[in-house]
Structure formats: structure tokens, C-alpha cells
PDB file of N, CA, C and O in Angstrom, chain B, residues numbered from 101:
ATOM      1  N   UNK B 101     159.320-150.030-130.091  1.00  0.00           N
ATOM      2  CA  UNK B 101     159.474-149.403-128.786  1.00  0.00           C
ATOM      3  C   UNK B 101     160.378-148.174-128.932  1.00  0.00           C
ATOM      4  O   UNK B 101     161.389-148.212-129.634  1.00  0.00           O
ATOM      5  N   UNK B 102     159.996-147.090-128.259  1.00  0.00           N
ATOM      6  CA  UNK B 102     160.758-145.847-128.350  1.00  0.00           C
ATOM      7  C   UNK B 102     161.899-145.881-127.336  1.00  0.00           C
ATOM      8  O   UNK B 102     161.734-146.303-126.191  1.00  0.00           O
ATOM      9  N   UNK B 103     163.025-145.435-127.785  1.00  0.00           N
ATOM     10  CA  UNK B 103     164.208-145.357-126.934  1.00  0.00           C
ATOM     11  C   UNK B 103     163.966-144.307-125.836  1.00  0.00           C
ATOM     12  O   UNK B 103     163.570-143.184-126.147  1.00  0.00           O
ATOM     13  N   UNK B 104     164.197-144.652-124.556  1.00  0.00           N
ATOM     14  CA  UNK B 104     163.965-143.693-123.474  1.00  0.00           C
ATOM     15  C   UNK B 104     164.846-142.444-123.596  1.00  0.00           C
ATOM     16  O   UNK B 104     164.430-141.356-123.198  1.00  0.00           O
ATOM     17  N   UNK B 105     166.029-142.589-124.131  1.00  0.00           N
ATOM     18  CA  UNK B 105     166.913-141.433-124.308  1.00  0.00           C
ATOM     19  C   UNK B 105     166.300-140.469-125.325  1.00  0.00           C
ATOM     20  O   UNK B 105     166.383-139.253-125.154  1.00  0.00           O
ATOM     21  N   UNK B 106     165.689-141.003-126.377  1.00  0.00           N
ATOM     22  CA  UNK B 106     165.041-140.155-127.377  1.00  0.00           C
ATOM     23  C   UNK B 106     163.853-139.409-126.754  1.00  0.00           C
ATOM     24  O   UNK B 106     163.623-138.240-127.062  1.00  0.00           O
ATOM     25  N   UNK B 107     163.103-140.083-125.882  1.00  0.00           N
ATOM     26  CA  UNK B 107     161.971-139.443-125.210  1.00  0.00           C
ATOM     27  C   UNK B 107     162.450-138.282-124.335  1.00  0.00           C
ATOM     28  O   UNK B 107     161.863-137.200-124.346  1.00  0.00           O
ATOM     29  N   UNK B 108     163.513-138.521-123.586  1.00  0.00           N
ATOM     30  CA  UNK B 108     164.063-137.484-122.712  1.00  0.00           C
ATOM     31  C   UNK B 108     164.558-136.311-123.543  1.00  0.00           C
ATOM     32  O   UNK B 108     164.319-135.155-123.194  1.00  0.00           O
ATOM     33  N   UNK B 109     165.244-136.601-124.637  1.00  0.00           N
ATOM     34  CA  UNK B 109     165.749-135.548-125.516  1.00  0.00           C
ATOM     35  C   UNK B 109     164.597-134.746-126.113  1.00  0.00           C
ATOM     36  O   UNK B 109     164.669-133.520-126.196  1.00  0.00           O
ATOM     37  N   UNK B 110     163.547-135.428-126.524  1.00  0.00           N
ATOM     38  CA  UNK B 110     162.388-134.752-127.090  1.00  0.00           C
ATOM     39  C   UNK B 110     161.730-133.832-126.062  1.00  0.00           C
ATOM     40  O   UNK B 110     161.396-132.687-126.368  1.00  0.00           O
ATOM     41  N   UNK B 111     161.548-134.330-124.861  1.00  0.00           N
ATOM     42  CA  UNK B 111     160.949-133.514-123.800  1.00  0.00           C
ATOM     43  C   UNK B 111     161.823-132.308-123.502  1.00  0.00           C
ATOM     44  O   UNK B 111     161.312-131.205-123.308  1.00  0.00           O
ATOM     45  N   UNK B 112     163.123-132.502-123.463  1.00  0.00           N
ATOM     46  CA  UNK B 112     164.061-131.408-123.192  1.00  0.00           C
ATOM     47  C   UNK B 112     163.943-130.323-124.263  1.00  0.00           C
ATOM     48  O   UNK B 112     163.847-129.140-123.936  1.00  0.00           O
ATOM     49  N   UNK B 113     163.949-130.711-125.518  1.00  0.00           N
ATOM     50  CA  UNK B 113     163.876-129.738-126.613  1.00  0.00           C
ATOM     51  C   UNK B 113     162.513-129.034-126.639  1.00  0.00           C
ATOM     52  O   UNK B 113     162.442-127.835-126.908  1.00  0.00           O
ATOM     53  N   UNK B 114     161.440-129.769-126.363  1.00  0.00           N
ATOM     54  CA  UNK B 114     160.118-129.151-126.315  1.00  0.00           C
ATOM     55  C   UNK B 114     160.013-128.162-125.160  1.00  0.00           C
ATOM     56  O   UNK B 114     159.384-127.112-125.290  1.00  0.00           O
ATOM     57  N   UNK B 115     160.624-128.496-124.041  1.00  0.00           N
ATOM     58  CA  UNK B 115     160.623-127.597-122.890  1.00  0.00           C
ATOM     59  C   UNK B 115     161.366-126.311-123.216  1.00  0.00           C
ATOM     60  O   UNK B 115     160.884-125.218-122.915  1.00  0.00           O
ATOM     61  N   UNK B 116     162.536-126.436-123.829  1.00  0.00           N
ATOM     62  CA  UNK B 116     163.293-125.246-124.220  1.00  0.00           C
ATOM     63  C   UNK B 116     162.499-124.392-125.204  1.00  0.00           C
ATOM     64  O   UNK B 116     162.514-123.165-125.113  1.00  0.00           O
ATOM     65  N   UNK B 117     161.824-125.020-126.119  1.00  0.00           N
ATOM     66  CA  UNK B 117     161.018-124.302-127.101  1.00  0.00           C
ATOM     67  C   UNK B 117     159.901-123.512-126.414  1.00  0.00           C
ATOM     68  O   UNK B 117     159.644-122.363-126.771  1.00  0.00           O
ATOM     69  N   UNK B 118     159.246-124.118-125.443  1.00  0.00           N
ATOM     70  CA  UNK B 118     158.169-123.440-124.724  1.00  0.00           C
ATOM     71  C   UNK B 118     158.716-122.305-123.864  1.00  0.00           C
ATOM     72  O   UNK B 118     158.088-121.253-123.756  1.00  0.00           O
ATOM     73  N   UNK B 119     159.878-122.510-123.254  1.00  0.00           N
ATOM     74  CA  UNK B 119     160.467-121.462-122.412  1.00  0.00           C
ATOM     75  C   UNK B 119     160.859-120.234-123.237  1.00  0.00           C
ATOM     76  O   UNK B 119     160.830-119.117-122.721  1.00  0.00           O
ATOM     77  N   UNK B 120     161.218-120.417-124.488  1.00  0.00           N
ATOM     78  CA  UNK B 120     161.555-119.284-125.350  1.00  0.00           C
ATOM     79  C   UNK B 120     160.323-118.439-125.655  1.00  0.00           C
ATOM     80  O   UNK B 120     160.447-117.254-125.967  1.00  0.00           O
ATOM     81  N   UNK B 121     159.131-119.040-125.569  1.00  0.00           N
ATOM     82  CA  UNK B 121     157.890-118.327-125.835  1.00  0.00           C
ATOM     83  C   UNK B 121     157.430-117.498-124.628  1.00  0.00           C
ATOM     84  O   UNK B 121     156.581-116.619-124.769  1.00  0.00           O
ATOM     85  N   UNK B 122     157.982-117.773-123.454  1.00  0.00           N
ATOM     86  CA  UNK B 122     157.559-117.097-122.232  1.00  0.00           C
ATOM     87  C   UNK B 122     158.015-115.644-122.232  1.00  0.00           C
ATOM     88  O   UNK B 122     159.053-115.295-122.793  1.00  0.00           O
ATOM     89  N   UNK B 123     157.208-114.810-121.586  1.00  0.00           N
ATOM     90  CA  UNK B 123     157.641-113.434-121.347  1.00  0.00           C
ATOM     91  C   UNK B 123     157.990-113.335-119.866  1.00  0.00           C
ATOM     92  O   UNK B 123     157.194-113.709-119.005  1.00  0.00           O
ATOM     93  N   UNK B 124     159.157-112.842-119.587  1.00  0.00           N
ATOM     94  CA  UNK B 124     159.633-112.759-118.226  1.00  0.00           C
ATOM     95  C   UNK B 124     159.366-111.368-117.677  1.00  0.00           C
ATOM     96  O   UNK B 124     159.461-110.390-118.419  1.00  0.00           O
ATOM     97  N   UNK B 125     159.034-111.253-116.392  1.00  0.00           N
ATOM     98  CA  UNK B 125     158.718-109.933-115.828  1.00  0.00           C
ATOM     99  C   UNK B 125     159.959-109.054-115.732  1.00  0.00           C
ATOM    100  O   UNK B 125     161.085-109.534-115.599  1.00  0.00           O
ATOM    101  N   UNK B 126     159.708-107.745-115.806  1.00  0.00           N
ATOM    102  CA  UNK B 126     160.787-106.790-115.581  1.00  0.00           C
ATOM    103  C   UNK B 126     161.047-106.657-114.087  1.00  0.00           C
ATOM    104  O   UNK B 126     160.341-107.242-113.266  1.00  0.00           O
ATOM    105  N   UNK B 127     162.066-105.884-113.749  1.00  0.00           N
ATOM    106  CA  UNK B 127     162.463-105.752-112.347  1.00  0.00           C
ATOM    107  C   UNK B 127     161.341-105.151-111.510  1.00  0.00           C
ATOM    108  O   UNK B 127     161.046-105.658-110.428  1.00  0.00           O
ATOM    109  N   UNK B 128     160.701-104.068-111.994  1.00  0.00           N
ATOM    110  CA  UNK B 128     159.660-103.412-111.198  1.00  0.00           C
ATOM    111  C   UNK B 128     158.441-104.324-111.012  1.00  0.00           C
ATOM    112  O   UNK B 128     157.844-104.343-109.936  1.00  0.00           O
ATOM    113  N   UNK B 129     158.073-105.068-112.041  1.00  0.00           N
ATOM    114  CA  UNK B 129     156.949-106.005-111.919  1.00  0.00           C
ATOM    115  C   UNK B 129     157.286-107.122-110.929  1.00  0.00           C
ATOM    116  O   UNK B 129     156.427-107.564-110.167  1.00  0.00           O
ATOM    117  N   UNK B 130     158.532-107.571-110.947  1.00  0.00           N
ATOM    118  CA  UNK B 130     158.966-108.609-110.017  1.00  0.00           C
ATOM    119  C   UNK B 130     158.900-108.122-108.574  1.00  0.00           C
ATOM    120  O   UNK B 130     158.439-108.845-107.690  1.00  0.00           O
ATOM    121  N   UNK B 131     159.365-106.888-108.336  1.00  0.00           N
ATOM    122  CA  UNK B 131     159.329-106.318-106.985  1.00  0.00           C
ATOM    123  C   UNK B 131     157.886-106.130-106.533  1.00  0.00           C
ATOM    124  O   UNK B 131     157.543-106.463-105.398  1.00  0.00           O
ATOM    125  N   UNK B 132     157.037-105.595-107.414  1.00  0.00           N
ATOM    126  CA  UNK B 132     155.629-105.392-107.068  1.00  0.00           C
ATOM    127  C   UNK B 132     154.940-106.717-106.731  1.00  0.00           C
ATOM    128  O   UNK B 132     154.205-106.807-105.748  1.00  0.00           O
ATOM    129  N   UNK B 133     155.179-107.731-107.544  1.00  0.00           N
ATOM    130  CA  UNK B 133     154.567-109.046-107.296  1.00  0.00           C
ATOM    131  C   UNK B 133     155.055-109.643-105.984  1.00  0.00           C
ATOM    132  O   UNK B 133     154.278-110.250-105.246  1.00  0.00           O
ATOM    133  N   UNK B 134     156.330-109.474-105.697  1.00  0.00           N
ATOM    134  CA  UNK B 134     156.897-109.994-104.455  1.00  0.00           C
ATOM    135  C   UNK B 134     156.249-109.317-103.248  1.00  0.00           C
ATOM    136  O   UNK B 134     155.918-109.973-102.261  1.00  0.00           O
ATOM    137  N   UNK B 135     156.073-107.996-103.338  1.00  0.00           N
ATOM    138  CA  UNK B 135     155.433-107.274-102.238  1.00  0.00           C
ATOM    139  C   UNK B 135     153.984-107.724-102.046  1.00  0.00           C
ATOM    140  O   UNK B 135     153.520-107.856-100.914  1.00  0.00           O
ATOM    141  N   UNK B 136     153.275-107.959-103.140  1.00  0.00           N
ATOM    142  CA  UNK B 136     151.899-108.442-103.039  1.00  0.00           C
ATOM    143  C   UNK B 136     151.860-109.793-102.332  1.00  0.00           C
ATOM    144  O   UNK B 136     150.991-110.027-101.492  1.00  0.00           O
ATOM    145  N   UNK B 137     152.787-110.674-102.661  1.00  0.00           N
ATOM    146  CA  UNK B 137     152.830-111.998-102.025  1.00  0.00           C
ATOM    147  C   UNK B 137     153.151-111.867-100.542  1.00  0.00           C
ATOM    148  O   UNK B 137     152.524-112.529 -99.716  1.00  0.00           O
ATOM    149  N   UNK B 138     154.117-111.026-100.193  1.00  0.00           N
ATOM    150  CA  UNK B 138     154.504-110.866 -98.782  1.00  0.00           C
ATOM    151  C   UNK B 138     153.349-110.285 -97.968  1.00  0.00           C
ATOM    152  O   UNK B 138     153.067-110.758 -96.867  1.00  0.00           O
ATOM    153  N   UNK B 139     152.683-109.265 -98.504  1.00  0.00           N
ATOM    154  CA  UNK B 139     151.544-108.661 -97.796  1.00  0.00           C
ATOM    155  C   UNK B 139     150.405-109.669 -97.673  1.00  0.00           C
ATOM    156  O   UNK B 139     149.777-109.763 -96.619  1.00  0.00           O
ATOM    157  N   UNK B 140     150.132-110.418 -98.728  1.00  0.00           N
ATOM    158  CA  UNK B 140     149.064-111.422 -98.685  1.00  0.00           C
ATOM    159  C   UNK B 140     149.342-112.490 -97.640  1.00  0.00           C
ATOM    160  O   UNK B 140     148.440-112.892 -96.905  1.00  0.00           O
ATOM    161  N   UNK B 141     150.571-112.943 -97.573  1.00  0.00           N
ATOM    162  CA  UNK B 141     150.938-113.956 -96.573  1.00  0.00           C
ATOM    163  C   UNK B 141     150.792-113.381 -95.166  1.00  0.00           C
ATOM    164  O   UNK B 141     150.342-114.080 -94.257  1.00  0.00           O
ATOM    165  N   UNK B 142     151.166-112.123 -94.978  1.00  0.00           N
ATOM    166  CA  UNK B 142     151.012-111.481 -93.671  1.00  0.00           C
ATOM    167  C   UNK B 142     149.556-111.381 -93.263  1.00  0.00           C
ATOM    168  O   UNK B 142     149.208-111.664 -92.117  1.00  0.00           O
ATOM    169  N   UNK B 143     148.699-110.979 -94.200  1.00  0.00           N
ATOM    170  CA  UNK B 143     147.263-110.871 -93.906  1.00  0.00           C
ATOM    171  C   UNK B 143     146.681-112.243 -93.582  1.00  0.00           C
ATOM    172  O   UNK B 143     145.924-112.384 -92.622  1.00  0.00           O
ATOM    173  N   UNK B 144     147.028-113.248 -94.373  1.00  0.00           N
ATOM    174  CA  UNK B 144     146.531-114.600 -94.121  1.00  0.00           C
ATOM    175  C   UNK B 144     147.025-115.135 -92.781  1.00  0.00           C
ATOM    176  O   UNK B 144     146.276-115.795 -92.060  1.00  0.00           O
ATOM    177  N   UNK B 145     148.284-114.855 -92.445  1.00  0.00           N
ATOM    178  CA  UNK B 145     148.838-115.290 -91.162  1.00  0.00           C
ATOM    179  C   UNK B 145     148.080-114.651 -90.007  1.00  0.00           C
ATOM    180  O   UNK B 145     147.741-115.327 -89.036  1.00  0.00           O
ATOM    181  N   UNK B 146     147.812-113.349 -90.109  1.00  0.00           N
ATOM    182  CA  UNK B 146     147.068-112.650 -89.057  1.00  0.00           C
ATOM    183  C   UNK B 146     145.657-113.217 -88.929  1.00  0.00           C
ATOM    184  O   UNK B 146     145.165-113.418 -87.819  1.00  0.00           O
ATOM    185  N   UNK B 147     145.009-113.473 -90.063  1.00  0.00           N
ATOM    186  CA  UNK B 147     143.649-114.019 -90.033  1.00  0.00           C
ATOM    187  C   UNK B 147     143.614-115.388 -89.357  1.00  0.00           C
ATOM    188  O   UNK B 147     142.760-115.647 -88.509  1.00  0.00           O
ATOM    189  N   UNK B 148     144.544-116.258 -89.736  1.00  0.00           N
ATOM    190  CA  UNK B 148     144.579-117.603 -89.146  1.00  0.00           C
ATOM    191  C   UNK B 148     144.910-117.515 -87.656  1.00  0.00           C
ATOM    192  O   UNK B 148     144.332-118.244 -86.850  1.00  0.00           O
ATOM    193  N   UNK B 149     145.834-116.631 -87.287  1.00  0.00           N
ATOM    194  CA  UNK B 149     146.189-116.479 -85.874  1.00  0.00           C
ATOM    195  C   UNK B 149     145.024-115.990 -85.041  1.00  0.00           C
ATOM    196  O   UNK B 149     144.762-116.525 -83.963  1.00  0.00           O
ATOM    197  N   UNK B 150     144.313-114.969 -85.531  1.00  0.00           N
ATOM    198  CA  UNK B 150     143.163-114.437 -84.795  1.00  0.00           C
ATOM    199  C   UNK B 150     142.051-115.481 -84.719  1.00  0.00           C
ATOM    200  O   UNK B 150     141.441-115.664 -83.665  1.00  0.00           O
ATOM    201  N   UNK B 151     141.788-116.156 -85.818  1.00  0.00           N
ATOM    202  CA  UNK B 151     140.758-117.191 -85.828  1.00  0.00           C
ATOM    203  C   UNK B 151     141.095-118.302 -84.845  1.00  0.00           C
ATOM    204  O   UNK B 151     140.220-118.775 -84.119  1.00  0.00           O
ATOM    205  N   UNK B 152     142.342-118.717 -84.815  1.00  0.00           N
ATOM    206  CA  UNK B 152     142.777-119.762 -83.890  1.00  0.00           C
ATOM    207  C   UNK B 152     142.585-119.313 -82.442  1.00  0.00           C
ATOM    208  O   UNK B 152     142.110-120.079 -81.602  1.00  0.00           O
ATOM    209  N   UNK B 153     142.955-118.073 -82.163  1.00  0.00           N
ATOM    210  CA  UNK B 153     142.822-117.548 -80.807  1.00  0.00           C
ATOM    211  C   UNK B 153     141.351-117.493 -80.385  1.00  0.00           C
ATOM    212  O   UNK B 153     141.019-117.856 -79.257  1.00  0.00           O
ATOM    213  N   UNK B 154     140.466-117.040 -81.286  1.00  0.00           N
ATOM    214  CA  UNK B 154     139.038-116.948 -80.973  1.00  0.00           C
ATOM    215  C   UNK B 154     138.448-118.340 -80.744  1.00  0.00           C
ATOM    216  O   UNK B 154     137.707-118.548 -79.783  1.00  0.00           O
ATOM    217  N   UNK B 155     138.769-119.283 -81.611  1.00  0.00           N
ATOM    218  CA  UNK B 155     138.244-120.640 -81.457  1.00  0.00           C
ATOM    219  C   UNK B 155     138.745-121.258 -80.151  1.00  0.00           C
ATOM    220  O   UNK B 155     137.988-121.923 -79.443  1.00  0.00           O
ATOM    221  N   UNK B 156     140.006-121.039 -79.841  1.00  0.00           N
ATOM    222  CA  UNK B 156     140.560-121.563 -78.595  1.00  0.00           C
ATOM    223  C   UNK B 156     139.836-120.961 -77.387  1.00  0.00           C
ATOM    224  O   UNK B 156     139.515-121.681 -76.441  1.00  0.00           O
ATOM    225  N   UNK B 157     139.575-119.657 -77.410  1.00  0.00           N
ATOM    226  CA  UNK B 157     138.889-119.000 -76.301  1.00  0.00           C
ATOM    227  C   UNK B 157     137.463-119.520 -76.154  1.00  0.00           C
ATOM    228  O   UNK B 157     137.000-119.748 -75.037  1.00  0.00           O
ATOM    229  N   UNK B 158     136.771-119.708 -77.261  1.00  0.00           N
ATOM    230  CA  UNK B 158     135.398-120.220 -77.213  1.00  0.00           C
ATOM    231  C   UNK B 158     135.376-121.633 -76.661  1.00  0.00           C
ATOM    232  O   UNK B 158     134.529-121.962 -75.831  1.00  0.00           O
ATOM    233  N   UNK B 159     136.287-122.462 -77.110  1.00  0.00           N
ATOM    234  CA  UNK B 159     136.339-123.851 -76.618  1.00  0.00           C
ATOM    235  C   UNK B 159     136.655-123.884 -75.129  1.00  0.00           C
ATOM    236  O   UNK B 159     136.083-124.684 -74.390  1.00  0.00           O
ATOM    237  N   UNK B 160     137.567-123.015 -74.683  1.00  0.00           N
ATOM    238  CA  UNK B 160     137.882-122.963 -73.241  1.00  0.00           C
ATOM    239  C   UNK B 160     136.672-122.514 -72.439  1.00  0.00           C
ATOM    240  O   UNK B 160     136.404-123.056 -71.367  1.00  0.00           O
ATOM    241  N   UNK B 161     135.937-121.529 -72.946  1.00  0.00           N
ATOM    242  CA  UNK B 161     134.734-121.077 -72.233  1.00  0.00           C
ATOM    243  C   UNK B 161     133.689-122.183 -72.141  1.00  0.00           C
ATOM    244  O   UNK B 161     133.015-122.322 -71.120  1.00  0.00           O
ATOM    245  N   UNK B 162     133.557-122.968 -73.207  1.00  0.00           N
ATOM    246  CA  UNK B 162     132.554-124.027 -73.207  1.00  0.00           C
ATOM    247  C   UNK B 162     132.964-125.233 -72.365  1.00  0.00           C
ATOM    248  O   UNK B 162     132.098-125.916 -71.818  1.00  0.00           O
ATOM    249  N   UNK B 163     134.247-125.506 -72.251  1.00  0.00           N
ATOM    250  CA  UNK B 163     134.683-126.707 -71.543  1.00  0.00           C
ATOM    251  C   UNK B 163     135.100-126.480 -70.116  1.00  0.00           C
ATOM    252  O   UNK B 163     135.004-127.409 -69.313  1.00  0.00           O
ATOM    253  N   UNK B 164     135.562-125.293 -69.747  1.00  0.00           N
ATOM    254  CA  UNK B 164     136.017-125.041 -68.387  1.00  0.00           C
ATOM    255  C   UNK B 164     134.847-124.985 -67.415  1.00  0.00           C
ATOM    256  O   UNK B 164     134.967-125.413 -66.268  1.00  0.00           O
ATOM    257  N   UNK B 165     133.731-124.463 -67.867  1.00  0.00           N
ATOM    258  CA  UNK B 165     132.561-124.317 -66.991  1.00  0.00           C
ATOM    259  C   UNK B 165     131.902-125.635 -66.648  1.00  0.00           C
ATOM    260  O   UNK B 165     131.016-125.653 -65.794  1.00  0.00           O
ATOM    261  N   UNK B 166     132.271-126.699 -67.242  1.00  0.00           N
ATOM    262  CA  UNK B 166     131.596-127.974 -67.013  1.00  0.00           C
ATOM    263  C   UNK B 166     132.340-128.837 -66.045  1.00  0.00           C
ATOM    264  O   UNK B 166     131.901-129.947 -65.744  1.00  0.00           O
TER     265      UNK B 166
END
């Protein structure tokens, strides 16, 4: 049976080894990526809001008249 402490130590060392292989973004790439995420979230929020409003209006038109 493997000692759980040895397993944890092995995972820790393997994780550190993999993190050393990573390339980290520079400042300008980080800012650009952040702006892309913020704009994307804004567009998605607007789309969901408009879709919700349209569906709500259609449902009200279909149910109020009855």
C-alpha cells in the first residue's frame, strides 16, 4: 500500500514541474485578453436580456388575450 503522504508529495512535485513548463502571458496580452472577456460578457448579457424581454412580451401577448 502506498503512503498517502508520498502520493501527495508526488502530486505536488509533478504539479510544480508542469507549472515550470507553462508560458505566462505578458502584461499587454493579459490586458487584451481581459478586455475580450469583458466585452464578450457584455454582449452575452445584452443578448440574454433582449431575448428574455422578447420572450416575455410574446408570452404576455399570447396569454393576456385569453
